[in-house]
N, C-alpha and C positions, 0 to 999 in steps of 0.2 A: 502493500500499500504506501503510495506517495506521502508525501506529506501536508502536502493540498487536496487530497482524494476530496472532490466536493459532492462525493455518492455518500460518503462518510456521514460530512453535516447531516445531507439533508436527510438517512438516515437519524439522526437525532431528533431536526427536527420534527418528524414525522414520529418521533416517540415520545416529542413534548405535545405537538399539537391534535395529536389523535388521543391525544387522554389515556392511552395508557400509559403513561408515566404516571400520572393522577391516578390513575386505578393499580400502580401497582403501590403504590404509595398509604392509600385507602386501605388496601386489604394486605398488603408486606408485613412482616415481621416487625420489629423492633430495629433486626440487623438489616434489614432490606430500607428500611425506612431512611435508618443511617448511611446508606450508601446514596441514592439518590442524591438523600441537603447536602452530604459530602460533594458529590460526584454535579448538583448544583454550583457549589458553592466554587472548585473547581471550573469550571464554565465560563464563573461568573471574573473573577481572578485573568482567567484567558480571555476572556474580550476585554476588559481594561487593555491588559497587556497588549493584542491589539489594534485597541484604538489608537495605542502610543505608538506603534510601532506603523501601520499606518499614515498617520502623520508625518512621522520622520522622515519615512521615504515618500510621500507629496512636496514636502515643504523642501528636503533635498534635490529632488527630479524642478523640481517648483526653484529654487536658489542656483542649482546650476545655466536653469533656459534665461532665470536674471540676469547670471554674469556673464552667459554667453551672449545674448541682447544688446545689454553695457559693451563689451569687448566688440562688437561688430559696428557701432555707431560713431566708435571714436573713431 
């Protein structure tokens, strides 16, 4: 599996939006509930990292483009 495998993210999204995650949480034992909560906490942490990474990548590209435009104008 590639680290940028969108199909895997789609499976996670479907698990959450279909109600399957809620069903498993509501009907699971304490161990399963804790697993789901830990998963969601980790996913939220990763979302924050993804947001920061996207910002850095976009800013870097924008900054490099800005420098390129400045050089071309001189």
